[in-house]
C-alpha positions in Angstrom: -10.5 -10.1 12.3 -14.0 -11.5 12.2 -16.5 -11.0 9.3 -18.6 -8.9 11.7 -15.8 -6.4 12.2 -14.9 -6.6 8.5 -18.3 -5.1 7.7 -17.1 -1.8 9.3 -13.5 -2.2 8.4 -14.0 -3.0 4.7 -16.3 0.0 4.4 -13.5 2.2 5.9 -11.4 1.1 2.9 -14.3 1.6 0.5 -14.8 5.1 1.9 -11.3 6.1 1.0 -10.7 5.1 -2.6 -8.3 7.9 -3.2 -5.6 6.1 -1.2 -5.4 3.5 -4.0 -4.3 6.0 -6.5 -0.9 7.8 -6.9 -1.0 11.4 -5.7 0.6 12.6 -8.9 -0.3 11.4 -12.3 2.6 9.9 -14.3 4.3 12.3 -16.6 3.3 12.1 -20.3 5.5 9.5 -21.9 5.9 8.0 -25.3 6.2 4.4 -26.2 9.1 2.6 -24.6 11.5 2.0 -27.5 14.6 0.0 -26.8 17.2 -1.3 -29.1 17.3 -5.0 -29.4 20.8 -5.2 -27.8 20.1 -2.7 -25.0 20.0 -4.2 -21.5 16.8 -3.8 -19.5 16.9 -0.8 -17.2 14.7 0.8 -14.5 15.6 4.2 -16.0 12.8 5.3 -18.4 12.3 8.9 -19.5 9.3 11.0 -20.6 9.1 13.2 -23.6 10.8 16.0 -21.6 13.7 13.7 -20.8 12.8 13.5 -17.1 13.2 10.2 -15.3 9.8 8.4 -14.9 9.3 7.5 -11.2 8.7 3.9 -10.5 5.2 2.6 -9.6 6.8 -0.1 -7.4 9.8 -0.3 -5.1 13.0 -0.2 -7.0 14.3 -3.5 -5.6 11.1 -5.3 -6.6 11.1 -3.7 -10.0 14.8 -4.7 -10.5 14.0 -8.3 -9.6 11.3 -8.5 -12.3 14.0 -7.6 -14.9 16.2 -10.6 -14.0 16.2 -13.8 -16.0 15.2 -16.2 -13.3 14.7 -20.0 -13.5 11.2 -21.3 -12.5 12.6 -22.5 -9.2 14.3 -19.1 -8.5 11.1 -17.3 -9.3 9.1 -19.5 -7.0 11.5 -18.9 -4.1 11.6 -15.1 -4.9 7.8 -15.0 -5.0 7.7 -16.7 -1.6 10.1 -14.1 -0.1 8.1 -11.2 -1.6 4.8 -12.7 -0.3 6.2 -12.9 3.2 7.5 -9.3 3.1 4.2 -8.1 1.6 2.2 -9.9 4.3 4.3 -8.1 7.0 3.8 -4.7 5.3 0.1 -5.3 4.8 -0.3 -6.0 8.6 1.5 -2.7 9.4 -0.7 -0.8 6.9 -3.9 -2.3 8.5 -2.7 -1.3 11.9 -2.1 2.3 10.8 -4.9 2.8 8.3 -6.1 6.1 9.8 -2.6 7.6 9.6 -2.4 6.5 6.0 -5.8 8.0 5.3 -4.2 11.5 5.9 -1.9 11.1 2.9 -4.3 12.0 0.0 -4.4 15.7 -0.6 -2.0 16.4 2.3 0.4 19.4 1.7 4.0 18.2 0.8 5.5 19.0 4.2 2.7 17.2 6.0 3.0 14.3 3.6 6.7 14.0 4.3 5.9 14.0 8.0 3.4 11.2 7.7 5.8 9.2 5.6 8.5 9.7 8.3 6.0 8.5 10.9 5.3 5.4 8.8 9.0 4.8 8.3 9.2 4.3 12.0 6.2 2.0 12.0 8.0 -0.1 9.3 10.7 -1.1 11.7 9.7 -4.8 11.7 10.1 -4.9 8.0 13.5 -3.1 8.1 14.6 -5.6 10.7 14.2 -8.3 8.1 16.9 -6.5 6.1 17.0 -5.5 2.5 15.2 -7.6 -0.1 18.6 -8.3 -1.8 19.9 -9.9 1.4 17.0 -12.2 1.6 17.6 -13.2 -2.1 21.2 -14.1 -1.3 20.6 -17.8 -1.3 18.2 -17.7 -4.2 20.1 -15.7 -6.8 23.5 -16.3 -8.3 26.3 -13.9 -7.5 26.0 -12.5 -11.1 22.2 -12.0 -10.6 22.7 -10.2 -7.3 25.3 -7.9 -8.9 22.9 -7.2 -11.7 20.1 -6.5 -9.3 22.3 -4.1 -7.3 23.4 -2.3 -10.6 19.8 -1.8 -11.8 18.8 -0.2 -8.5 21.9 1.9 -8.3 21.5 3.1 -11.8 17.9 4.2 -11.1 18.8 6.3 -8.0 21.9 7.7 -9.8 19.6 8.9 -12.7 17.3 10.5 -10.2 20.2 12.2 -8.4 21.7 13.5 -11.7 18.5 15.0 -13.0 19.0 18.8 -13.3 17.1 20.9 -10.8 14.5 23.2 -12.5 16.3 26.4 -13.6 19.6 25.5 -11.8 21.4 23.3 -14.3 23.3 20.3 -12.9 22.6 19.5 -9.2 25.3 20.4 -6.7 26.6 17.4 -4.6 24.4 18.3 -1.6 21.3 18.6 -3.7 22.0 15.2 -5.4 22.1 13.6 -1.9 18.8 15.3 -1.1 17.3 14.0 -4.3 18.2 10.5 -3.4 16.8 10.9 0.1 13.6 12.3 -1.2 13.3 9.4 -3.7 13.8 6.9 -0.8 11.0 8.5 1.1 8.9 8.4 -2.1 9.7 4.7 -2.4 8.2 4.2 1.0 5.0 5.9 -0.1 4.9 3.6 -3.2 5.3 0.5 -1.1 2.6 1.6 1.3 0.2 2.5 -1.6 0.7 -0.9 -3.2 0.1 -2.5 0.1 -3.1 -0.5 0.5 -4.2 -1.6 -3.0 -3.7 -5.3 -2.0 -5.5 -4.8 1.2 -8.4 -2.9 -0.4 -9.0 -5.6 -3.0 -9.0 -8.4 -0.3 -11.2 -6.5 2.1 -13.6 -5.4 -0.6 -13.9 -9.1 -1.6 -14.6 -10.1 2.0 -17.1 -7.3 2.5 -19.1 -8.3 -0.6 -18.9 -12.0 0.3 -20.3 -11.3 3.8 -23.2 -9.3 2.4 -23.9 -12.0 -0.2 -23.9 -14.7 2.5 -26.7 -12.9 4.3 -29.0 -13.0 1.3 -30.2 -9.4 1.9 -33.1 -7.8 0.2 -32.2 -4.8 -2.0 -33.6 -2.5 0.8 -31.6 -4.2 3.5 -28.4 -4.1 1.3 -28.8 -0.4 0.8 -29.3 0.2 4.5 -26.4 -2.0 5.7 -24.0 -0.3 3.2 -25.1 3.1 4.4 -24.6 2.2 8.0 -21.1 0.9 7.6 -20.0 3.6 5.1 -21.3 6.4 7.3 -19.4 4.8 10.2 -16.3 4.6 8.1 -16.5 8.2 7.0 -17.0 9.3 10.7 -13.9 7.3 11.7 -11.9 8.9 8.9 -13.0 12.4 9.9 -12.1 11.7 13.5 -8.6 10.7 12.4 -6.2 9.6 15.0 -7.2 12.0 17.8 -6.8 10.6 21.3 -4.2 8.2 22.7 -4.0 5.1 24.8 -6.9 3.2 26.4 -9.4 6.0 26.0 -8.9 6.1 22.2 -9.1 2.3 21.9 -12.3 2.2 24.0 -13.9 4.9 21.9 -13.0 3.1 18.6 -14.2 -0.2 20.0 -17.5 1.3 21.2 -18.0 2.8 17.7 -17.4 -0.6 16.1 -19.8 -2.3 18.4 -22.4 0.4 17.7 -22.0 -0.1 13.9 -22.4 -3.9 14.3 -25.5 -3.5 16.5 -27.0 -1.1 13.9 -26.4 -3.7 11.2 -27.9 -6.5 13.3 -31.0 -4.5 13.8 -31.6 -4.5 10.1 -31.4 -8.3 9.8 -33.9 -11.0 10.3 -33.3 -13.6 13.0 -32.1 -16.1 10.3 -29.7 -13.5 8.9 -28.4 -12.7 12.3 -27.6 -16.3 12.9 -25.9 -16.5 9.5 -23.7 -13.5 10.4 -22.8 -14.9 13.8 -22.0 -18.3 12.3 -19.8 -16.6 9.7 -18.1 -14.6 12.4 -17.4 -17.5 14.6 -16.5 -19.9 11.8 -19.2 -22.4 12.7 
C-alpha cells in the first residue's frame, strides 16, 4: 500500500474510532487480590461474582501467565507476531465489514462475526496457538497452558443464567460457543487497534513530510476524512468487478483532490514518497 493510498486509508481508520473500543464496558471490579500461594488464573470475578471477560484471546492471555525463559519468550513472541501479521492483513482486507460492528444489534453482530470467522480461514489453517508452541514450551508448560484456558471456559460455562439458577447442559455448551465467538471479536478488535495505531502514524508522517501550511493541512484532512466517511456510509454494497472499480475510482478522486491542494514541490514530495524514490 503506497503512502498516497494511505492518505485515504488512514483517514478511514481515523473516521471510525469506535472500532478500537470494546462494545461493552468492563463490569465494575474491585482490586485483584490473590493469596501468595494461589496459582495465576484467567478466571477473575467482579463484585457480583461474575466472570470478567478477557480483553485478549484466552490462549494468548494464558501464555502471558507462564514462567518462560528469555529464549522461550523470544520464540513465543515471534510466533505471536506472525499470527498477528496474518490477522492484521485479514482485518485490512475486510475493514468495511468490521466497520458494521459498533452499535450493531446483537443478532447482526453475531452474523458479522460468523462472516469474519470464515474470512479467518487462513489463520485457522495454521492451527491453534498451542500447537505452534509445541516445540517452544515444555510438556509441563503446555499442560499448564491448556489448563488455564480450559478453566476459563469452564468458569464461563458454569456461570448461572440470570434468574435460572445453574445452567442446564445444553445452555452450558451454548455459553462456551458464545464465548468462542466473543473471543473472535476480541482478536479482531485488538488487530484493529494495532492497525489503527500504525496507519495513524503513517498518515501523520505523510502529512509531515509534505510540510503543509495550516490551511493546507486542514483542507487535506477534510478531503480524506470526508472520503472515508462516505466509504463507511456506503458499506460493502455491490460485488465483484463493479464494486472494485467504484472503490478504485473513489480512491483516485480523493488522491486527485489532495494533489490539487499541493504546490508542485509538495506533489513531487508525495510522489517520491509513494514510489520510494
